[in-house]
C-alpha positions in Angstrom: -31.0 -42.1 4.4 -32.8 -39.1 2.9 -34.2 -38.1 6.3 -30.7 -38.2 7.9 -29.2 -36.2 5.0 -32.0 -33.6 5.2 -31.4 -33.3 9.0 -27.7 -32.9 8.5 -28.2 -30.3 5.8 -30.5 -28.4 8.1 -27.9 -28.4 10.9 -25.2 -27.2 8.6 -27.5 -24.5 7.1 -28.3 -23.3 10.7 -24.7 -23.3 11.7 -23.7 -21.3 8.6 -26.5 -18.9 9.0 -25.5 -18.4 12.7 -22.0 -17.7 11.8 -23.0 -15.2 9.2 -25.1 -13.4 11.7 -22.1 -13.2 14.0 -19.8 -12.0 11.3 -22.1 -9.3 9.9 -21.9 -6.9 13.0 -18.1 -7.3 13.0 -18.0 -6.2 9.3 -20.1 -3.1 10.2 -17.8 -2.3 13.1 -14.8 -2.5 10.7 -15.5 1.1 9.6 -13.6 3.9 11.2 -11.5 7.0 10.7 -9.1 7.3 7.8 -7.2 10.0 5.9 -9.4 10.9 3.0 -7.5 13.6 1.2 -4.4 15.7 1.7 -4.0 19.1 0.0 -0.3 19.6 0.3 0.4 22.3 -2.2 -1.8 25.3 -1.5 -2.7 27.3 -4.6 -0.7 30.4 -5.6 2.6 31.5 -4.2 3.8 30.0 -0.9 4.0 33.3 1.0 3.1 32.0 4.4 0.0 34.2 4.7 -2.7 32.7 6.9 -4.9 32.2 3.8 -2.1 30.3 2.0 -1.4 28.2 5.1 -5.1 27.3 5.6 -5.3 26.1 1.9 -2.9 23.4 3.0 -4.9 20.7 4.9 -5.6 17.1 5.7 -9.2 15.8 5.7 -10.3 12.8 7.8 -13.4 10.7 7.1 -15.4 8.5 9.6 -16.9 5.7 7.7 -18.7 4.3 10.7 -22.2 4.8 11.8 -21.2 6.2 15.2 -19.2 9.3 16.3 -15.6 8.5 17.2 -13.6 10.4 19.9 -10.3 11.8 18.4 -9.1 13.1 21.8 -5.3 12.9 21.9 -5.1 11.3 18.4 -2.2 12.7 16.5 -1.6 13.8 12.9 2.1 13.8 11.9 4.3 14.3 8.9 7.6 12.6 8.2 9.6 15.3 10.0 7.5 14.8 13.1 5.4 18.0 13.1 2.4 16.9 15.2 -1.2 18.1 15.6 -3.1 16.7 18.6 -6.9 16.3 18.3 -9.6 17.0 20.8 -13.3 16.3 20.4 -15.1 13.9 18.1 -15.7 13.2 14.4 -19.3 12.5 13.6 -20.7 9.4 12.0 -20.1 9.4 8.2 -18.5 12.8 8.9 -15.4 14.8 7.8 -12.9 16.8 9.8 -10.4 19.0 7.9 -7.2 20.1 9.7 -5.8 23.4 8.3 -2.2 24.3 8.8 -2.8 28.0 9.8 -4.8 29.8 12.4 -8.6 29.9 12.7 -11.5 29.1 15.0 -12.1 25.4 15.4 -15.5 24.0 14.5 -16.9 20.4 14.4 -15.7 20.2 10.7 -12.6 22.4 10.6 -9.6 22.4 12.9 -6.7 24.8 12.8 -3.1 23.8 13.6 -2.1 27.4 14.3 1.2 27.2 12.5 3.1 30.1 10.8 4.9 27.7 8.4 3.9 24.9 6.1 3.9 21.3 7.2 3.2 19.2 4.1 6.1 19.0 1.7 5.2 19.7 -2.0 7.9 17.4 -3.2 6.7 14.4 -1.3 5.8 13.5 2.3 3.6 11.2 4.3 0.7 12.0 6.7 0.3 9.6 9.6 -2.8 9.3 11.8 -2.2 7.6 15.2 -4.6 6.9 18.1 -3.8 8.3 21.6 -2.1 4.9 22.3 0.3 5.4 19.4 -1.3 2.8 17.2 -1.1 3.7 13.5 -4.7 4.2 12.2 -3.8 5.3 8.6 -1.1 6.9 6.5 -1.1 8.6 3.1 2.1 9.3 1.0 2.6 11.4 -2.1 5.4 12.3 -4.5 6.4 15.5 -6.2 3.5 15.9 -8.7 0.2 17.5 -8.2 -1.3 19.5 -5.4 -3.5 17.0 -3.6 -4.0 13.3 -3.1 -7.1 11.3 -2.3 -5.9 8.5 0.0 
């Protein structure tokens, strides 16, 4: 009886360990791109200067251990203003999308707009894959200047 019980326990332990090994890689792969922070109310007077426009931004974070292509992903607000990405976001990296004009780099992208996108009195940022699948969203109300999502 003890031998049969010990053998059964060993089979169960092996099965459990095997299933844990198959679950672990999936858990690591669960990381991805998300909206990290939105700075929707740029400091100072909203005078539509390029400096003021670029102080309004959305920051994405890639929590995975691999670079992810953002090509044709879209960042939108409730009104439908849309920024379309190109390029990649590095592993454990950040990309900040500024509303105004500037020269794109790996960590900073520029929408090129002459008007604000993110409403100070409440709005939502939506991040969608090229297929249209919602990746993440971040909503805020009428208080404060920025939100960590």
